[in-house]
C-alpha positions in Angstrom: 55.5 39.8 32.7 56.4 43.0 34.3 53.7 45.6 34.0 54.7 49.2 34.2 52.8 52.1 35.8 52.6 50.7 39.3 51.2 53.0 41.9 49.2 53.3 45.1 45.5 53.0 45.0 44.9 56.6 45.9 47.0 57.6 42.8 44.7 55.7 40.5 42.0 57.5 38.5 39.4 55.3 36.8 37.2 56.2 33.8 34.1 54.1 33.1 32.7 54.1 29.5 29.1 52.9 29.5 26.5 53.6 32.2 23.9 51.0 31.2 22.4 48.2 33.3 25.8 46.6 34.3 27.8 49.8 33.9 26.0 51.3 36.9 27.3 48.5 39.1 30.9 49.0 37.8 30.5 52.8 38.5 29.2 52.1 42.0 32.1 49.8 43.0 34.9 52.0 41.7 33.2 55.0 43.3 33.1 53.2 46.7 36.8 52.3 46.2 37.4 56.0 45.8 39.1 55.8 42.4 36.3 56.8 40.0 37.1 60.0 38.2 34.9 60.3 35.1 32.0 58.5 33.4 31.4 58.5 29.6 28.0 57.8 28.1 26.0 59.2 25.1 22.7 59.5 27.0 22.0 62.8 28.8 19.7 61.2 31.4 22.4 58.7 32.3 25.0 61.4 32.8 22.4 63.4 34.9 22.0 60.3 37.1 25.8 60.0 37.5 26.0 63.6 38.8 23.1 63.1 41.2 24.2 59.7 42.6 28.0 60.1 42.6 29.0 63.6 43.7 32.4 64.8 42.4 32.5 62.5 39.4 33.0 64.1 36.1 30.9 63.2 33.0 31.5 63.4 29.3 30.0 62.1 26.0 33.3 62.0 24.2 35.7 59.2 25.0 38.5 61.2 23.3 38.4 63.3 26.4 39.5 60.2 28.4 42.1 59.3 25.8 43.7 62.8 26.0 43.6 63.0 29.8 47.0 61.9 31.1 45.8 61.8 34.7 43.5 58.9 34.0 45.4 55.7 34.7 42.7 53.1 33.7 39.5 52.6 31.9 36.6 50.3 32.4 34.8 49.5 29.1 31.2 48.5 29.7 29.6 48.8 26.3 28.0 46.2 23.9 30.5 43.5 23.0 30.8 44.3 19.3 32.2 47.7 20.3 34.9 46.4 22.6 37.8 45.9 20.2 37.8 49.5 18.9 37.5 51.1 22.3 39.9 48.9 24.2 42.5 49.2 21.4 42.3 53.0 21.5 42.7 53.0 25.3 45.7 50.7 25.3 47.3 52.7 22.6 46.8 55.8 24.8 48.7 54.0 27.6 45.6 53.2 29.8 45.2 50.0 31.8 41.9 48.4 30.7 39.1 46.5 32.4 36.7 45.3 29.7 33.4 43.5 30.2 33.1 40.1 28.8 33.7 39.0 26.1 36.9 40.8 25.3 35.8 40.7 21.6 33.6 38.6 19.4 36.5 37.8 17.2 39.4 35.6 18.4 42.0 37.4 16.3 41.0 40.7 17.7 41.3 39.3 21.3 44.8 38.2 20.4 45.7 41.7 19.0 44.5 43.3 22.3 46.4 40.8 24.4 49.6 41.3 22.5 49.2 45.1 22.6 48.8 45.1 26.4 51.9 42.9 26.7 53.9 45.2 24.4 53.0 48.3 26.4 53.2 46.7 29.8 49.6 47.4 30.7 47.0 45.5 32.7 44.3 44.1 30.5 41.5 42.4 32.4 38.3 40.8 31.2 35.1 40.8 33.3 34.8 37.1 33.8 33.0 37.8 37.1 32.6 34.3 38.4 36.3 33.8 38.7 36.1 36.1 41.6 32.9 34.6 43.2 33.7 33.3 46.8 31.6 30.1 46.2 33.4 29.4 42.9 36.8 29.8 44.6 35.7 27.6 47.5 34.6 24.9 45.0 37.9 25.2 43.2 39.8 24.6 46.5 37.7 21.5 47.2 38.5 20.1 43.8 42.2 20.7 44.3 42.0 18.9 47.6 40.6 15.9 45.9 37.1 16.0 47.5 35.3 15.2 44.3 37.9 12.7 43.1 38.6 12.4 39.3 36.6 14.9 37.4 34.3 13.4 34.8 31.7 16.0 33.7 30.6 19.6 34.1 27.3 21.2 33.2 26.6 25.0 33.4 23.0 26.3 32.8 22.4 30.1 32.7 18.8 30.7 31.8 16.7 33.8 32.1 14.5 36.3 30.3 16.3 39.3 28.7 14.4 42.1 27.0 17.5 44.1 26.1 19.1 41.7 23.7 21.8 43.8 21.9 24.5 41.1 21.4 25.0 38.8 18.4 23.5 35.9 20.4 22.8 34.7 23.9 26.0 32.7 23.7 28.1 35.8 23.4 26.2 37.5 26.2 26.2 34.7 28.8 28.4 31.8 27.8 31.7 33.7 28.6 30.7 33.3 32.2 30.2 29.5 31.8 33.3 28.8 29.7 35.6 30.8 31.9 34.1 29.5 35.2 34.2 25.9 34.1 37.7 26.0 32.9 38.9 27.9 36.0 37.2 25.4 38.4 38.4 22.4 36.6 41.9 23.8 36.3 41.8 22.6 32.7 42.0 24.5 29.3 39.3 23.8 26.7 40.6 21.7 23.9 37.8 21.7 21.3 34.1 22.3 20.8 32.4 18.9 20.2 29.0 20.3 19.2 27.0 23.5 19.1 23.3 24.1 18.4 21.0 27.1 18.8 17.5 28.3 18.3 16.0 31.8 17.6 12.6 32.9 18.7 12.6 35.4 15.9 13.5 32.9 13.2 16.8 34.5 12.3 20.5 33.8 13.2 20.6 35.7 16.4 20.2 32.8 18.8 18.1 33.1 22.0 19.0 29.6 23.1 22.3 27.8 22.7 23.8 24.5 23.7 27.5 23.8 23.3 29.6 20.9 24.4 33.3 21.3 25.1 36.2 18.9 25.7 38.7 20.0 28.3 42.2 18.8 28.9 42.3 15.3 30.3 39.0 14.4 28.5 36.6 16.1 30.9 33.4 17.0 29.1 31.5 20.3 29.7 28.0 21.1 28.5 26.9 24.7 28.5 23.3 25.9 28.0 22.2 29.6 27.8 18.9 31.2 27.2 17.4 34.7 26.8 13.8 33.4 26.8 13.5 31.1 29.8 10.6 32.2 32.1 12.3 30.8 35.2 15.8 32.0 36.1 18.3 29.2 36.5 22.0 29.8 37.3 23.4 26.3 38.1 26.8 24.6 37.8 27.2 20.8 38.3 30.6 19.2 38.6 30.6 15.4 38.6 33.5 13.6 40.1 34.4 9.9 40.8 33.9 10.4 44.6 31.3 13.2 44.8 29.4 15.8 42.9 29.1 19.5 43.5 26.3 21.9 42.7 26.6 25.7 42.7 23.3 27.4 42.5 23.7 31.1 42.4 19.9 31.8 42.6 19.6 30.5 46.1 19.7 33.0 49.0 21.9 30.6 51.0 23.5 27.2 50.7 24.6 28.0 47.2 27.3 25.4 47.2 26.5 21.8 48.1 28.5 18.5 47.9 26.7 15.2 47.2 28.6 12.0 48.1 28.6 9.2 45.5 27.9 6.3 47.9 25.7 3.3 47.4 23.0 3.5 44.7 20.0 5.3 45.9 21.8 6.7 48.9 23.1 10.3 48.9 24.6 12.4 51.7 24.6 16.2 51.2 26.9 18.8 52.7 26.4 22.5 52.5 29.8 24.3 52.1 30.4 27.6 53.9 32.4 30.5 52.4 32.8 34.2 53.0 30.0 36.3 51.4 31.5 39.2 49.6 30.1 40.8 46.4 32.0 39.2 43.5 32.1 42.5 41.6 33.7 44.3 44.5 36.4 41.6 44.6 36.8 41.8 40.8 37.3 45.6 40.9 39.7 45.3 43.8 41.7 42.7 41.8 42.0 45.1 38.9 43.4 47.8 41.2 45.7 45.3 42.9 47.1 44.2 39.5 47.9 47.8 38.6 49.5 48.4 42.0 51.7 45.2 42.0 52.4 44.7 38.3 50.8 41.2 38.3 48.7 39.7 35.6 45.0 39.6 36.1 43.4 36.2 36.9 41.1 37.0 33.9 43.7 38.5 31.7 43.7 39.0 27.9 45.0 35.5 27.3 42.1 34.1 29.4 39.8 36.3 27.4 41.2 35.0 24.1 40.7 31.4 25.2 37.0 32.0 25.9 36.4 33.9 22.6 38.1 31.1 20.6 35.7 28.6 22.1 32.7 30.7 21.3 33.9 31.5 17.8 34.4 27.8 17.1 31.0 27.1 18.5 29.4 29.8 16.3 31.1 28.4 13.2 29.6 25.0 13.9 26.2 26.5 14.7 25.8 28.8 11.7 28.4 27.7 9.1 28.6 30.2 6.3 25.7 32.3 7.6 27.9 33.5 10.4 29.6 36.1 8.3 26.4 38.0 7.8 26.2 38.8 11.5 29.3 41.0 11.2 27.3 43.6 9.3 24.3 43.7 11.8 23.7 46.7 14.0 22.5 44.6 17.0 21.5 47.6 19.2 19.4 49.0 16.3 17.9 45.6 15.4 16.8 44.9 18.9 15.4 48.4 19.5 12.8 47.7 16.8 11.3 44.8 18.7 
């Protein structure tokens, strides 16, 4: 696909909508890349912080100001996931390239609409599947492509932590986009179907704090994904099992995050720590977004990639909740969680 609106980096002006916990990191990176122009948020204190920490950056409470500003070439949407569709659609219709935090939407059909709209307008649409830009993840992908692990058999991704700001429809929508996108990317295989999906809620409702889903990927490789908002010990761990060797990526370790374990004789294991260049994944992700705008190339985590992930999670939620799933569409998650 040919994307219009190519231009040099210094000609790009980025707006960021949302200055929450993760939005601050997005703002910092685009500011350091010298392309940040304006930040939009509803909170006065947040906008005050922007002015203090990022001199020269404009602020606003009205995203229509961004829509109507022809000089803004791209928008980063870092708001709760249930708001993504409306905001991203408005920005694409205004001719803006869009980076949107994961997931692209919580409805697969909406993700498809956004993807088709970006294609139609020749705009970059990129989803914040951060781990596709992690140096260790890309090093592991290279090892797999070189045949170091042999035939791929099984993948397991665990993303467990405590989260006191639970404003999504479940932990699966908050964390599993990372797991699904990363696993599919590393394996080099598209997900075919959701085999099973279960969840549990600490509040006794249908907003799940713990979820477990099992996915079959192309070629029959099975992936198991566990996510938690209420785990007292943080765990961010990926296991890839191959016929020759296994790999473990542990993103909580200060060093030796990526290790290879040889499948030798029973009871005997040799371990090798794999080196890679340490660069902040988010910086690489933001640079990739700018590069796509400059060159007209599709993003690694483009709208189609975003749709694939949402379709998996949508199918998993249907298995998990059945008919009860439709009631979540009317819940104000931010409001419901603020009452905790």
